[in-house]
N, C-alpha and C positions, 0 to 999 in steps of 0.2 A: 677404665682405662677409655678416653675419648678417644674415638676415630674421627678420621677424614674420610666424607660421601661427596662420591655427587650423581645429581640422579638426572635423569635428561628424558624428557617429556614429562608434562606435568596434565596428562589428564589425571584419570578419576584413579587410577593405579598409582600412574608414578605421584602425585601429590600423597596420597596415602602416604602410600613408603618414606618420603620426603617430611612429613610434620611427622611422623612414627620416631622416624630417625632423633627430630632436633628434639622431640620430645624428649626424647634418651640421651638428652645432653652430649649431640655425638656435635662435627659439625659437618656441615649441610653445602652446596654447594647444589645450586637448583638451574637448570636449565629447559628452556624453550625458545622456538620460534615465534610463539603467539604472544605479545607484550600483553592480553590480560591474561592471561593464562600467571606468563612472570608477578606480574603485579598481585596478581592476590595471594601469591604464596611468599610474599617476602617479609608478613610478621612471623613464619612457618624453616624459613630456612638461615643463614648463614651470611649464604650471598645470594643469591637470585638476577639472574644474567639473560637479557636476550640473544641468543648465537643461534647459529646452521649449526648442529654436531656433528651435523657429511661435511663441514670444509675444516679440512687438518689444518691451515692457522688458524681458524679459530678457538679447533683445539687448543693448540703450541699455544694461542696467550692466555688463553684461561689456567694451563699450566695443568690439564690434565694430568699430563704422563708422572705426574706428583701423588696422584691419588690413588694407595691402592687397592680403590672398592668403588666401581660405578657401579649402577643402575640404568638399562637400556630400556627405559620404559612408551617409546616410540608404539604407540597402536596405530594406527592411522595409515601409515605405509611402510610396509615390505621392506622397499629396498632400502627404505634410509635407515633404520632401520639397522641390515645387515651390514652396508654400508659404513655407520656409527661402528659398530659393534668390531669390523674387520681393524678402522684406524684403532682402535682401543688397543686392542691385542696389538696391532704393528708396531705402535708408540710403547708397549712393555705397560702396560696395566695389569697388574699381576693378578686384580678376578672384576670379571665383567662378570655382571650378571644379566637377561635379556628376559621380557615380556616375550614369549612367539603366538605369535594369530592361530598358526597350523600343525600340521605335521612334517607337509613339507616345508613351514619356514623353522620349524626346529629343526629339521635334518640342515639345512643349512649354516643354522646358527651352527648346529654340531663339528661339520667339516671346516669350519674358521675362524674353530678356539674360542667359543663361548664356556666360562667357567660354570656356571649354572642357568640352564632355562626354566622357568614359571613357563607355569601356565594360569594364570587366577580364574579367569569363568569354569574352567574345565576345573580346577580345584575345590572350586566353593561349591558347582555343583554337583559334587560326589562326597563333598563333605556336608549340605542340605540335603541331600539324598539319606545318605546315612542316618540324619539327625529322625528321619521321617518315617523309614521302615521300624525305626527300633525306638523305644521309651528309654530305655537302658544306656544310648550312647549318648555322651556328651561334646564328644569333639572327637574330629577322626581325621589323621594323616596318612597319607598313603608312600610312603617307604618305595615301591616297586611292583611291579602288575602281582606282586607273591603276598608281597610283607607289610603291613601296617601297625599304628601303632593305635591305640582307643582307650579313649576314658568313660572310663560303667561306670554307675552307681552300684556302689554295694545292696542289694538284697537282704531280706531277712533271712534267706536260704545260707549266706556269709558271715552275716553277722555276729560277733562271737567269736569266732575260730578262728586259729594262728594261720598264717602263709600256710608253715610246714604242714599240718595238720590239712590241708585245702587239698595239699598236692597237683597242683594246677598246669605244673611244669610235669611231671610224669602223664596224669590225666588228659589235659588237654594240647600239651602242648606250648603254652605259652606261659610268659615271664611277668610276672608284678615289677615293671619298674621303681613304680613311686606310685605313694598313696598323699590324696590331698586330703582335710580334714578342715573345713573352715577358712581359716586366713593361715593354717599347719602345711606343709609338705615335704614328708617326707621320702628322702632321694634314697635309691639302694636300703630299703625297709629289710629288716633281721627275718630270719623264718619263724622265729619264735614273737613276729608282733601279730595284735590284735585286730582283727578289722571291726568294723563297729558300721552300722546299720549307717548308711548314705555318702560313706570312705568315697572318695574318689579313686577308682583304680586308674593307673596307668600303665596298660598292659599291651606288649608285645609278642611279637607272633606270626605265622601264617594267616592270611587270609578265613581260608575254610577253618582252622581250628580257632582262629579268636571269631569266629560265627558260632562253632559248637559251644564254646565256654558262653558266649552271650547269650544260648537260646537255654542249656541243657544244667551250668556251672550256677548262673544267677537267679 
């Protein structure tokens, strides 16, 4: 279903979000104070405008309150990021996702009602580090300080065996959410599903349990 998004701040992060949403077929309003950034994104957004997102009148004129989802990607001015987020929540925008610069910025955003706070550099750093330390890890998503989802390559040790036979949940406390095989993906595979060599196993669990499974189970 097509949705309407507004992306405020068209630096590297904001531009990437804008382009991907537009590529996925959604309506995207791109906003920045820098005319060069706005001109660069015009082919990758439904509308691209030069505006000050800390100006309530400017936001009202853009009809921002009609957007259910707004991404605040202002990266170079924490004060502007906070003020913009506050205005959006006061105007009734239901979902405001904000890029945070640091821990203190994060805490302020939480207090003023940001619905989701992201740390792109930190998240990407964690994912790259996970790739570097293990050849078995394809992708990594941190859910909390304790739990994660990882994509792991099925080795010969688990190939040609069923999920129930491996008994991963009982032995390691992890759950296989899905199995990718070439272009196909099997969501919630049955216990009798046979794992093939080089399948991609999408697994959720406690970080310590995932580590044990990666090191001992694969």
